N, CA, C and O atoms as a GROMACS GRO file, in nm:
protein
  436
    1MET      N    1   0.741   7.613   2.546
    1MET     CA    2   0.681   7.518   2.644
    1MET      C    3   0.598   7.425   2.662
    1MET      O    4   0.591   7.354   2.763
    2ALA      N    5   0.518   7.419   2.545
    2ALA     CA    6   0.393   7.307   2.523
    2ALA      C    7   0.471   7.195   2.474
    2ALA      O    8   0.425   7.081   2.485
    3ALA      N    9   0.586   7.218   2.420
    3ALA     CA   10   0.695   7.078   2.332
    3ALA      C   11   0.738   7.011   2.461
    3ALA      O   12   0.755   6.889   2.457
    4ARG      N   13   0.762   7.089   2.596
    4ARG     CA   14   0.867   7.055   2.694
    4ARG      C   15   0.755   6.958   2.743
    4ARG      O   16   0.789   6.841   2.765
    5GLY      N   17   0.606   6.998   2.765
    5GLY     CA   18   0.508   6.897   2.844
    5GLY      C   19   0.483   6.786   2.741
    5GLY      O   20   0.483   6.666   2.769
    6LEU      N   21   0.462   6.836   2.621
    6LEU     CA   22   0.422   6.707   2.561
    6LEU      C   23   0.534   6.590   2.555
    6LEU      O   24   0.508   6.470   2.553
    7ALA      N   25   0.650   6.641   2.552
    7ALA     CA   26   0.786   6.550   2.592
    7ALA      C   27   0.784   6.472   2.699
    7ALA      O   28   0.818   6.354   2.704
    8THR      N   29   0.732   6.557   2.807
    8THR     CA   30   0.712   6.472   2.959
    8THR      C   31   0.551   6.376   2.925
    8THR      O   32   0.526   6.258   2.946
    9ALA      N   33   0.497   6.446   2.886
    9ALA     CA   34   0.360   6.301   2.866
    9ALA      C   35   0.426   6.209   2.794
    9ALA      O   36   0.405   6.094   2.835
   10GLY      N   37   0.502   6.219   2.696
   10GLY     CA   38   0.563   6.110   2.581
   10GLY      C   39   0.612   6.015   2.684
   10GLY      O   40   0.566   5.903   2.705
   11SER      N   41   0.701   6.066   2.741
   11SER     CA   42   0.795   5.959   2.850
   11SER      C   43   0.738   5.938   2.962
   11SER      O   44   0.780   5.841   3.026
   12LEU      N   45   0.671   5.988   2.997
   12LEU     CA   46   0.549   5.915   3.125
   12LEU      C   47   0.452   5.784   3.037
   12LEU      O   48   0.432   5.671   3.082
   13ILE      N   49   0.417   5.822   2.941
   13ILE     CA   50   0.315   5.702   2.902
   13ILE      C   51   0.420   5.597   2.834
   13ILE      O   52   0.395   5.479   2.809
   14LEU      N   53   0.548   5.666   2.807
   14LEU     CA   54   0.627   5.524   2.742
   14LEU      C   55   0.680   5.429   2.880
   14LEU      O   56   0.687   5.306   2.881
   15ILE      N   57   0.708   5.508   2.977
   15ILE     CA   58   0.746   5.418   3.119
   15ILE      C   59   0.637   5.324   3.146
   15ILE      O   60   0.659   5.207   3.179
   16ALA      N   61   0.497   5.382   3.128
   16ALA     CA   62   0.376   5.298   3.176
   16ALA      C   63   0.382   5.176   3.092
   16ALA      O   64   0.371   5.060   3.130
   17LEU      N   65   0.401   5.223   2.968
   17LEU     CA   66   0.396   5.115   2.855
   17LEU      C   67   0.456   4.975   2.890
   17LEU      O   68   0.422   4.856   2.888
   18THR      N   69   0.576   5.060   2.926
   18THR     CA   70   0.718   4.918   2.915
   18THR      C   71   0.672   4.877   3.033
   18THR      O   72   0.637   4.762   3.006
   19CYS      N   73   0.646   4.896   3.151
   19CYS     CA   74   0.603   4.850   3.270
   19CYS      C   75   0.489   4.748   3.287
   19CYS      O   76   0.473   4.661   3.373
   20ILE      N   77   0.398   4.790   3.158
   20ILE     CA   78   0.266   4.702   3.144
   20ILE      C   79   0.365   4.613   3.076
   20ILE      O   80   0.372   4.513   3.148
   21ALA      N   81   0.435   4.600   2.985
   21ALA     CA   82   0.459   4.486   2.877
   21ALA      C   83   0.548   4.394   2.974
   21ALA      O   84   0.513   4.281   3.007
   22ILE      N   85   0.636   4.441   3.007
   22ILE     CA   86   0.756   4.370   3.089
   22ILE      C   87   0.652   4.272   3.204
   22ILE      O   88   0.655   4.149   3.201
   23ALA      N   89   0.562   4.348   3.303
   23ALA     CA   90   0.449   4.288   3.398
   23ALA      C   91   0.364   4.162   3.301
   23ALA      O   92   0.344   4.051   3.350
   24LYS      N   93   0.325   4.192   3.176
   24LYS     CA   94   0.275   4.121   3.092
   24LYS      C   95   0.317   3.972   3.083
   24LYS      O   96   0.257   3.868   3.111
   25ARG      N   97   0.457   3.998   3.028
   25ARG     CA   98   0.575   3.893   2.984
   25ARG      C   99   0.551   3.797   3.118
   25ARG      O  100   0.493   3.689   3.127
   26LEU      N  101   0.630   3.892   3.235
   26LEU     CA  102   0.647   3.823   3.352
   26LEU      C  103   0.524   3.723   3.423
   26LEU      O  104   0.538   3.614   3.479
   27GLU      N  105   0.417   3.789   3.401
   27GLU     CA  106   0.315   3.721   3.454
   27GLU      C  107   0.262   3.575   3.358
   27GLU      O  108   0.222   3.469   3.406
   28ARG      N  109   0.272   3.601   3.242
   28ARG     CA  110   0.228   3.469   3.112
   28ARG      C  111   0.334   3.399   3.120
   28ARG      O  112   0.309   3.286   3.076
   29GLU      N  113   0.476   3.412   3.167
   29GLU     CA  114   0.549   3.340   3.161
   29GLU      C  115   0.517   3.210   3.293
   29GLU      O  116   0.518   3.087   3.292
   30ARG      N  117   0.488   3.325   3.408
   30ARG     CA  118   0.471   3.249   3.559
   30ARG      C  119   0.350   3.188   3.524
   30ARG      O  120   0.387   3.075   3.556
   31ARG      N  121   0.255   3.174   3.491
   31ARG     CA  122   0.100   3.052   3.424
   31ARG      C  123   0.165   2.990   3.364
   31ARG      O  124   0.163   2.880   3.418
   32PHE      N  125   0.223   2.988   3.285
   32PHE     CA  126   0.332   2.911   3.182
   32PHE      C  127   0.384   2.782   3.282
   32PHE      O  128   0.343   2.667   3.288
   33LEU      N  129   0.472   2.838   3.344
   33LEU     CA  130   0.519   2.731   3.442
   33LEU      C  131   0.434   2.698   3.560
   33LEU      O  132   0.479   2.610   3.635
   34ARG      N  133   0.330   2.745   3.589
   34ARG     CA  134   0.251   2.672   3.698
   34ARG      C  135   0.160   2.550   3.582
   34ARG      O  136   0.153   2.432   3.616
   35LYS      N  137   0.110   2.588   3.477
   35LYS     CA  138   0.039   2.470   3.422
   35LYS      C  139   0.142   2.368   3.346
   35LYS      O  140   0.118   2.258   3.295
   36LEU      N  141   0.228   2.418   3.352
   36LEU     CA  142   0.363   2.302   3.320
   36LEU      C  143   0.388   2.189   3.437
   36LEU      O  144   0.389   2.066   3.424
   37ARG      N  145   0.408   2.271   3.559
   37ARG     CA  146   0.434   2.212   3.672
   37ARG      C  147   0.311   2.136   3.718
   37ARG      O  148   0.336   2.018   3.743
   38GLU      N  149   0.158   2.180   3.738
   38GLU     CA  150   0.066   2.087   3.754
   38GLU      C  151   0.024   1.940   3.650
   38GLU      O  152  -0.039   1.839   3.681
   39ASN      N  153   0.090   1.981   3.516
   39ASN     CA  154   0.074   1.916   3.466
   39ASN      C  155   0.171   1.790   3.393
   39ASN      O  156   0.144   1.686   3.333
   40GLY      N  157   0.294   1.858   3.432
   40GLY     CA  158   0.406   1.761   3.427
   40GLY      C  159   0.460   1.768   3.273
   40GLY      O  160   0.576   1.733   3.250
   41SER      N  161   0.380   1.813   3.176
   41SER     CA  162   0.404   1.828   3.045
   41SER      C  163   0.302   1.908   2.979
   41SER      O  164   0.206   1.926   3.053
   42VAL      N  165   0.287   1.975   2.841
   42VAL     CA  166   0.235   2.048   2.760
   42VAL      C  167   0.230   1.970   2.647
   42VAL      O  168   0.327   1.905   2.609
   43SER      N  169   0.103   1.970   2.580
   43SER     CA  170   0.125   1.912   2.416
   43SER      C  171   0.123   2.072   2.334
   43SER      O  172   0.058   2.166   2.378
   44PHE      N  173   0.180   2.078   2.248
   44PHE     CA  174   0.156   2.183   2.173
   44PHE      C  175   0.050   2.226   2.073
   44PHE      O  176   0.038   2.335   2.017
   45ASN      N  177  -0.030   2.105   2.060
   45ASN     CA  178  -0.148   2.116   1.989
   45ASN      C  179  -0.230   2.214   2.087
   45ASN      O  180  -0.249   2.335   2.069
   46GLU      N  181  -0.262   2.155   2.169
   46GLU     CA  182  -0.354   2.233   2.286
   46GLU      C  183  -0.320   2.369   2.336
   46GLU      O  184  -0.403   2.422   2.410
   47MET      N  185  -0.186   2.448   2.299
   47MET     CA  186  -0.175   2.585   2.314
   47MET      C  187  -0.255   2.686   2.221
   47MET      O  188  -0.313   2.661   2.116
   48SER      N  189  -0.247   2.784   2.275
   48SER     CA  190  -0.306   2.939   2.224
   48SER      C  191  -0.153   2.984   2.152
   48SER      O  192  -0.041   2.935   2.166
   49ASP      N  193  -0.196   3.089   2.079
   49ASP     CA  194  -0.050   3.179   1.990
   49ASP      C  195   0.015   3.234   2.096
   49ASP      O  196   0.129   3.279   2.089
   50ALA      N  197  -0.061   3.232   2.208
   50ALA     CA  198   0.020   3.357   2.344
   50ALA      C  199   0.130   3.236   2.449
   50ALA      O  200   0.228   3.256   2.520
   51GLU      N  201   0.063   3.125   2.414
   51GLU     CA  202   0.116   3.056   2.525
   51GLU      C  203   0.224   2.981   2.426
   51GLU      O  204   0.325   2.957   2.492
   52ARG      N  205   0.234   2.949   2.324
   52ARG     CA  206   0.347   2.902   2.182
   52ARG      C  207   0.434   2.990   2.199
   52ARG      O  208   0.551   2.956   2.218
   53ASP      N  209   0.400   3.116   2.197
   53ASP     CA  210   0.552   3.205   2.192
   53ASP      C  211   0.594   3.214   2.334
   53ASP      O  212   0.713   3.244   2.343
   54THR      N  213   0.545   3.200   2.429
   54THR     CA  214   0.624   3.178   2.594
   54THR      C  215   0.680   3.064   2.563
   54THR      O  216   0.802   3.054   2.579
   55ALA      N  217   0.596   2.942   2.507
   55ALA     CA  218   0.670   2.815   2.539
   55ALA      C  219   0.823   2.811   2.423
   55ALA      O  220   0.926   2.747   2.446
   56GLU      N  221   0.795   2.904   2.290
   56GLU     CA  222   0.927   2.959   2.236
   56GLU      C  223   1.016   2.977   2.306
   56GLU      O  224   1.114   2.904   2.299
   57SER      N  225   1.007   3.097   2.412
   57SER     CA  226   1.089   3.174   2.430
   57SER      C  227   1.180   3.121   2.571
   57SER      O  228   1.293   3.145   2.614
   58LEU      N  229   1.067   3.036   2.616
   58LEU     CA  230   1.124   2.899   2.753
   58LEU      C  231   1.237   2.838   2.713
   58LEU      O  232   1.349   2.834   2.765
   59GLN      N  233   1.187   2.780   2.594
   59GLN     CA  234   1.260   2.709   2.527
   59GLN      C  235   1.425   2.767   2.490
   59GLN      O  236   1.533   2.708   2.500
   60GLU      N  237   1.400   2.877   2.453
   60GLU     CA  238   1.520   2.926   2.411
   60GLU      C  239   1.594   2.953   2.549
   60GLU      O  240   1.716   2.944   2.540
   61ALA      N  241   1.550   2.979   2.659
   61ALA     CA  242   1.588   3.014   2.770
   61ALA      C  243   1.647   2.893   2.820
   61ALA      O  244   1.750   2.906   2.887
   62GLY      N  245   1.592   2.755   2.797
   62GLY     CA  246   1.685   2.616   2.854
   62GLY      C  247   1.552   2.607   2.969
   62GLY      O  248   1.559   2.552   3.078
   63VAL      N  249   1.496   2.639   2.942
   63VAL     CA  250   1.356   2.592   3.098
   63VAL      C  251   1.286   2.482   3.047
   63VAL      O  252   1.274   2.384   3.120
   64LEU      N  253   1.232   2.480   2.920
   64LEU     CA  254   1.174   2.391   2.825
   64LEU      C  255   1.250   2.285   2.757
   64LEU      O  256   1.350   2.315   2.693
   65ARG      N  257   1.212   2.175   2.764
   65ARG     CA  258   1.297   2.058   2.654
   65ARG      C  259   1.163   2.030   2.572
   65ARG      O  260   1.067   2.017   2.648
   66VAL      N  261   1.132   2.019   2.437
   66VAL     CA  262   1.052   1.955   2.374
   66VAL      C  263   1.070   1.843   2.338
   66VAL      O  264   1.168   1.832   2.263
   67ASP      N  265   1.002   1.728   2.365
   67ASP     CA  266   1.045   1.606   2.324
   67ASP      C  267   0.891   1.573   2.222
   67ASP      O  268   0.776   1.580   2.266
   68ARG      N  269   0.931   1.537   2.076
   68ARG     CA  270   0.832   1.528   1.983
   68ARG      C  271   0.756   1.634   1.986
   68ARG      O  272   0.805   1.743   1.954
   69ASN      N  273   0.592   1.622   2.035
   69ASN     CA  274   0.518   1.729   2.065
   69ASN      C  275   0.480   1.771   2.165
   69ASN      O  276   0.385   1.848   2.182
   70ARG      N  277   0.585   1.702   2.282
   70ARG     CA  278   0.546   1.794   2.396
   70ARG      C  279   0.676   1.857   2.499
   70ARG      O  280   0.796   1.826   2.500
   71GLY      N  281   0.613   1.938   2.568
   71GLY     CA  282   0.689   2.043   2.600
   71GLY      C  283   0.714   1.970   2.765
   71GLY      O  284   0.625   1.894   2.802
   72TYR      N  285   0.809   1.989   2.842
   72TYR     CA  286   0.873   1.939   2.964
   72TYR      C  287   0.964   2.052   3.035
   72TYR      O  288   1.043   2.129   2.981
   73VAL      N  289   0.927   2.038   3.184
   73VAL     CA  290   1.038   2.150   3.239
   73VAL      C  291   1.190   2.068   3.280
   73VAL      O  292   1.207   1.962   3.340
   74GLU      N  293   1.282   2.159   3.223
   74GLU     CA  294   1.395   2.124   3.263
   74GLU      C  295   1.477   2.177   3.405
   74GLU      O  296   1.548   2.277   3.418
   75PRO      N  297   1.445   2.081   3.495
   75PRO     CA  298   1.502   2.193   3.634
   75PRO      C  299   1.634   2.276   3.666
   75PRO      O  300   1.644   2.377   3.735
   76GLU      N  301   1.756   2.191   3.580
   76GLU     CA  302   1.857   2.302   3.587
   76GLU      C  303   1.805   2.435   3.558
   76GLU      O  304   1.789   2.524   3.642
   77GLY      N  305   1.775   2.441   3.413
   77GLY     CA  306   1.725   2.543   3.360
   77GLY      C  307   1.631   2.636   3.420
   77GLY      O  308   1.619   2.753   3.385
   78LEU      N  309   1.579   2.591   3.491
   78LEU     CA  310   1.470   2.666   3.570
   78LEU      C  311   1.510   2.722   3.638
   78LEU      O  312   1.454   2.831   3.655
   79ARG      N  313   1.632   2.691   3.723
   79ARG     CA  314   1.680   2.755   3.868
   79ARG      C  315   1.745   2.847   3.822
   79ARG      O  316   1.753   2.954   3.882
   80ALA      N  317   1.817   2.819   3.684
   80ALA     CA  318   1.907   2.951   3.638
   80ALA      C  319   1.809   3.084   3.611
   80ALA      O  320   1.828   3.201   3.647
   81PHE      N  321   1.700   3.026   3.536
   81PHE     CA  322   1.610   3.098   3.454
   81PHE      C  323   1.539   3.224   3.580
   81PHE      O  324   1.553   3.346   3.569
   82ARG      N  325   1.451   3.138   3.715
   82ARG     CA  326   1.423   3.221   3.820
   82ARG      C  327   1.511   3.324   3.860
   82ARG      O  328   1.448   3.425   3.893
   83HIS      N  329   1.661   3.338   3.872
   83HIS     CA  330   1.752   3.385   3.931
   83HIS      C  331   1.782   3.547   3.823
   83HIS      O  332   1.818   3.658   3.863
   84ARG      N  333   1.751   3.502   3.676
   84ARG     CA  334   1.773   3.603   3.582
   84ARG      C  335   1.650   3.645   3.542
   84ARG      O  336   1.639   3.719   3.444
   85ARG      N  337   1.509   3.590   3.634
   85ARG     CA  338   1.392   3.683   3.609
   85ARG      C  339   1.357   3.784   3.688
   85ARG      O  340   1.279   3.874   3.659
   86VAL      N  341   1.422   3.767   3.803
   86VAL     CA  342   1.452   3.820   3.910
   86VAL      C  343   1.525   3.985   3.905
   86VAL      O  344   1.489   4.097   3.942
   87ARG      N  345   1.614   3.943   3.854
   87ARG     CA  346   1.721   4.048   3.829
   87ARG      C  347   1.645   4.129   3.730
   87ARG      O  348   1.631   4.250   3.750
   88PHE      N  349   1.585   4.058   3.601
   88PHE     CA  350   1.543   4.130   3.496
   88PHE      C  351   1.412   4.232   3.623
   88PHE      O  352   1.430   4.349   3.657
   89ALA      N  353   1.336   4.178   3.651
   89ALA     CA  354   1.249   4.261   3.720
   89ALA      C  355   1.298   4.384   3.778
   89ALA      O  356   1.288   4.498   3.731
   90LEU      N  357   1.348   4.350   3.875
   90LEU     CA  358   1.442   4.431   3.984
   90LEU      C  359   1.499   4.575   3.849
   90LEU      O  360   1.461   4.692   3.836
   91SER      N  361   1.587   4.504   3.784
   91SER     CA  362   1.684   4.625   3.710
   91SER      C  363   1.551   4.695   3.643
   91SER      O  364   1.524   4.812   3.670
   92GLY      N  365   1.475   4.624   3.563
   92GLY     CA  366   1.378   4.704   3.499
   92GLY      C  367   1.260   4.837   3.601
   92GLY      O  368   1.195   4.934   3.560
   93ALA      N  369   1.279   4.774   3.752
   93ALA     CA  370   1.206   4.888   3.795
   93ALA      C  371   1.270   4.971   3.868
   93ALA      O  372   1.209   5.056   3.932
   94VAL      N  373   1.382   4.962   3.872
   94VAL     CA  374   1.477   5.033   3.891
   94VAL      C  375   1.496   5.130   3.784
   94VAL      O  376   1.502   5.248   3.819
   95THR      N  377   1.506   5.107   3.682
   95THR     CA  378   1.532   5.201   3.591
   95THR      C  379   1.427   5.237   3.535
   95THR      O  380   1.460   5.303   3.436
   96ALA      N  381   1.281   5.228   3.545
   96ALA     CA  382   1.179   5.311   3.554
   96ALA      C  383   1.161   5.413   3.623
   96ALA      O  384   1.108   5.514   3.577
   97ILE      N  385   1.221   5.395   3.801
   97ILE     CA  386   1.230   5.476   3.860
   97ILE      C  387   1.337   5.591   3.857
   97ILE      O  388   1.314   5.689   3.929
   98LEU      N  389   1.426   5.589   3.797
   98LEU     CA  390   1.527   5.652   3.770
   98LEU      C  391   1.488   5.758   3.650
   98LEU      O  392   1.522   5.874   3.673
   99PHE      N  393   1.416   5.729   3.516
   99PHE     CA  394   1.363   5.771   3.450
   99PHE      C  395   1.251   5.835   3.491
   99PHE      O  396   1.223   5.929   3.417
  100ALA      N  397   1.186   5.821   3.571
  100ALA     CA  398   1.053   5.884   3.630
  100ALA      C  399   1.113   6.005   3.734
  100ALA      O  400   1.058   6.111   3.766
  101ILE      N  401   1.244   5.951   3.774
  101ILE     CA  402   1.268   6.089   3.822
  101ILE      C  403   1.359   6.183   3.803
  101ILE      O  404   1.390   6.280   3.871
  102VAL      N  405   1.412   6.127   3.660
  102VAL     CA  406   1.471   6.247   3.588
  102VAL      C  407   1.367   6.325   3.525
  102VAL      O  408   1.379   6.448   3.520
  103VAL      N  409   1.257   6.260   3.473
  103VAL     CA  410   1.154   6.346   3.411
  103VAL      C  411   1.056   6.408   3.497
  103VAL      O  412   0.968   6.479   3.449
  104ALA      N  413   1.068   6.384   3.637
  104ALA     CA  414   0.972   6.473   3.795
  104ALA      C  415   1.081   6.614   3.749
  104ALA      O  416   1.049   6.732   3.738
  105TYR      N  417   1.214   6.549   3.730
  105TYR     CA  418   1.347   6.695   3.820
  105TYR      C  419   1.345   6.742   3.697
  105TYR      O  420   1.415   6.842   3.706
  106VAL      N  421   1.293   6.730   3.537
  106VAL     CA  422   1.281   6.797   3.459
  106VAL      C  423   1.158   6.913   3.463
  106VAL      O  424   1.167   7.036   3.450
  107LEU      N  425   1.046   6.832   3.484
  107LEU     CA  426   0.954   6.909   3.543
  107LEU      C  427   0.957   7.013   3.628
  107LEU      O  428   0.913   7.122   3.589
  108LEU      N  429   0.998   7.002   3.731
  108LEU     CA  430   1.002   7.066   3.841
  108LEU      C  431   1.116   7.167   3.846
  108LEU      O  432   1.143   7.226   3.951
  109ARG      N  433   1.201   7.192   3.701
  109ARG     CA  434   1.317   7.266   3.725
  109ARG      C  435   1.226   7.397   3.636
  109ARG      O  436   1.279   7.508   3.619
   0.00000   0.00000   0.00000
């Protein structure tokens, strides 16, 4: 019986940590894109490590175009990226809710 409680607690902690990680990533991307739109471009020399990681992931997604040492918004890539990001957030939320329901069902059973 104690192992069941430990597994439940571990599952709930895993759900919470996953949700926090996803929310943190989405917020970091949102802040970076806002900064990029306000300035028009960003210099890679002035970025922190977290911003550099975000810039690299946005570059791989086709949202950021790098020209020498500056990054610019790619408008076509940004539109597609926004749709993918919404789908990612919604599918993550639905998955977390379903997993929480399964854990609650196991607990109440």
